[in-house]
N, C-alpha and C positions, 0 to 999 in steps of 0.2 A: 504494500500500500504506500502511496505517496504521503509524505509528511509535510505539514506547513513549514514555511521558511521562517516565519515570525511567530513568537509565542502567542500573541493575541489572535493569530489566525486559527489557533486550536478551538477558539470559542465557536466558530462556525461548524467545525467538525464535531465537537462534543454536543452540540445542540440536539442532535438526533437521539441522544440518550436521556433527555430531560423528562420525557413523558412518563408519568407513573402508571403502573399496572395496578388497577384498583383491587383486583383479587389478591395480588401479592401484598399490597399495602394492608389490607384487612387481615391477611394471614399473619404478617409480621406483628401487627398489633395484638392479635389473639395469642400468638405463641410467645409473646413477651409479657403481657399484663396478666393473662390468666394464670401462668405459673407463679407469678409474684403473689397473687391473691391465694392460690392453693398452698404455696409454701408457708405463707403467713398463717393460714388456717391450721396446718400441721404443727407449726412452731407454737402457736397459741395453745393447741391441745396438749402438746408435749410439756408445757410448763407445769402441769400437774403430775407428770411422769418423771422427767429428767431435764434439768436445765441444759445439759450437754446436748441432748437431741435438739432442743430449741436453738442453741448456739450453732449447731451444725447447719440447721435450716437457714439461720441468719447469714452464714457464709455464702450459701448458694443464692440467697436473696440478693446479697451484695452484687454478685455477678449479673443478675437479672436487672438490678438497678442501673448498672452501667449501660446495658442495652436499652433500658427505658430512657436514660439520659440521651442516648443517641437518637431515639425516636423523637424526643423533644427537640433535639438539635435539628433534625431534618424537617420537622414541622415548622421550626423557626425560619428555615430557608424556603418554605413553601414547596417542599419537594415531594411530599407523600400524597397530596391530593391536588386536584386542579383548583379547588375552591380555597380561597384564603380563609374563609370562616371555618371550614373543616380542619385545615391545618392548625389554626389558632386554638380551636377547642381541643384537638388532640394534644397540643402543646400544654394547655392548661391542665388537662387530665394528668399527663405525665408529670407535671410539676408537683403534684401532690405526693407522688412517690419519690421524686428526686429532691424534694424540699427546696427547689430552685425556682424563684418567681419567673414566670415565662416571659413577660414583656421586658423585664429588666435584663434578663440574660440574653434575650434575642437582640436587644439594642447593643449591649456590650459586645456581643459576638459579631454583629454587623460592623461595628467600628474596627474590630480585629481584622475582618476580611478586607476592609477598605484601606487599612494602614499598615498591615504586617510587613516587616522588613524595611519600613521607612524610618530612618533614624531621626527624622524631624517630627515624627508623630507617634511617640510611644505613650499612648494615652490610657487605654483601658483594654481589658480582655487579653492581655499578654503577660507572660512572666517577665518581670522587669529585668532588662539587660542593659548594662552600662558599657560604654566603649572603654577601651584601655585608658584613653586620655581622661575621660570623666572619672574613672576610678582613681587614677593617680592624682587628680586634682583635689580629691577629698583628703580630709585630715585623717589622723589615726583612727578616731572613733567612727568616722564615716566609712572608712574601708572595712573596719571590723563589722559594722552593722550590715554592710552589703555581703560580706563573707558569711555571716550568720544566715542572712536571707537566702543566699544561694547554696547553702549546705543541703546535702541530701536529707539530713535529720529534720531540718525545718520544712523543706519543700514537700517531703513525702511523709513526714511524721506529724508536724504541727499544722502546716498550711491547709490540708484538706478539712480538718476540723474547724479551723478559724473561718475558712471560706464558706462552708456549707451551713454550719451551725450559727455563725455570727454575722459575717458580711452579707450573706444573702437575705438576712432578715430586714434589711433596709436597702433602698435604692442608691447604694454608694456610687457617687460620681454622676448621678442623674437626679439630683435633688430638685431641680427646677421645674419638672413636669409632673402634673397631677397623676397621669396614667401610670407612671412608674411607682408612685406611692400606693396607688390602688392595687397594682399587681403584687407588691411586696406585702402590704398589710393584709389584704384579703387572703393571701396564702397563709400568713401567720395565724389568722383567725381560724382557718380551716384546720391547720395543724394543731392549734391549741385545743380545739374541740375533739379531734381524734385522739390526741395524747391524753387529754383529760378523761375521755371515756375509757381508755385503756387503764388509767390509774384507778378509776372508780371500780372497774371490773376486777382487776387483778393486782393492784398496787404498782410498785416500781418494776416488777419482774419483766413484763413485756417491753417496757421502755429500755431497760438496761441490758436485757439479754437478747432481744430481737432487734428493736428499732435502732438503737445507737450503733451496735456492731455492724449491722447490714449497711447503714448509711455511710459509716466510716470506710468500710471496705469499698463500696461503690465510689465514694469520693476519692479514695487513694488511687483506684484504677483510673478514674477520670483524669485526675491531675497528672499522673504518670503518662497517660496516653497523650494528653494535650502537650505536655512538656517535650516529649521526644518528637513530636510532629514538627517542631521548629528549632529546637536546641540540639542540633546535630552537627557533625564535623564539617559537612559540605554545605551548610546553610548559607544564605546570602542576605546581607543587609547593605543599604546604600542610602544616599541622600538625593533628593531632587536636584537637578533634572535627570540624574542617572537612574533614580528609582522609577520603576514602572510596575503598575499593579499586577500585570499578567506575568512578567518575569519573576516578581517576588512570589507569586502564587506557585509557579512551577519549580523554581530553583531554591526557594526559601521554605519549602514544605517537603516532608519526607514521604517515602513509601516504606512502611514497616511491614515486612512479610511475616505474618503471625501464623502460629499453628491454627488449623481450621476451626477448632473449638473456640479458641480465643478470638479469632476473627469474627465468629458468629456473635459472641457476647459483646464485642466492640463494634458490631454492625459495619464491618469493612472500613472503619474510619482510618485504619492504617494506610489506605490508599489516599493519602491526604493531599498530595500534590494535584491529583485529578479533581478532588473535591474543591480545592481552592480555585482552580481554573474555572470550574463550572459548578457552583454550589447547589444549583437546583436539580442536579442529577440524584435520584433516589439512591440511598446507600446500597440497595440490592442490585443496582445496575452498574455499580463501579467496577466489579470484576469483568463485566463485558468490555469495558474500555481497555483494561489490561490485556484481555484476550485479543481484541481486534487491533490494538496498537502496542505491540511489544516494547516499543521505545519507552513507554511509561514504566514498564517493569524493570528497566535498567537505570532509571533516573532516581537518584537519591535513595537507592535501595539499601535497606538494613534488615537483618533478621532480629528476632527477639533479643538474643544475647548481645548483638551489636548495640541495640537500643539502650541496654543497661549502662554502657560506657558514657552515654550522653550526660549523665549527672556530673561528669568532670569538666564540662565546658561552662565558662562563666562570663567571659568578656569578649566583646567584638573589637578586633584590631583593624582600624580603618587603613592603616599604613600597609598591612599585609593582606587585607581583604579576607580574613578568616577568623574563626572563633577560637579562643584560647582558654586553657585552664589557668587558674591562679599560678600554678607552678610554672607553666610556660611563660606567662607574662613576667614573673619575677626573674626567670632565667634571662629574658631579653632586656628588661628595663630596670631590674633591681628590686629590692624588697623594702627598704627602709622608708621613712617619711620624706627623705630627700630625693627619692627616686622620681624621675619625671620622664614623660614621653618626649623625645626630641621632635622639634618641628620638622615638617617635611621640607 
């Protein structure tokens, strides 16, 4: 097959994959949400038998919550139904399971798609990434704070809980518009009613043994998946006018080739470079693109084990045009407070 000469020309090619198959859409909704409800029912019953059974169910629920989040993600892009209303209602339904306000997250994610890889617009929806020069311009405590923030312990241990249990309770960064407050607060009310009913029925057990562990596992999987989609060795960042949205989509997003079972739970989101190029392609059609255009299978490709190494990348070096670890940056520019990045 012939390939486009310019990255933006892929948009015309990929447009043929955007149409959702309504039978497949309804099937993925059913095979995601029905198991969540069924597993919750089993876990609830097991509270009177063994907390360990309930906790085991919670672990499986966590994986299904990751898939549920991906349904909410695709609904936010208008990818699963032709109707905007249908997509929005599906997104709102999923938000009750993912405890992520639909309108708030959809807006933040839209900004991410519009600005990813643009060093002039690191606004929201991204893992905060400093350039080498910005890092060395900070004082001792500023560097220390950034190192803590970019540590694996914080990003994958603390951040998921902070993000889902605290930050998503308010429209952080979107204070000025009423609809985002409505989205966040209305979801909080629904969650309070559900958790309150659980407490009245069985005390703290369902909250601490089922709800919290399942949400934390789903949040951890979500944060890791999002992180490796853009924080990888061959990623790309630039400033306008060099920055172009389609180039950033293709070359600044990864293709993580996951085991089939994990790809199912993450709804093919590992094919992220294609998703960024054309966000309205339903997730179940992304493998068709890889099949029909093998060039995508060789672009920014990683396997699961490769993706684990991405946690060591921290700083974008504009001079070298690559992402560095703190160790690499220190080897090049020095370590102490007096270290600076030389002017070009």
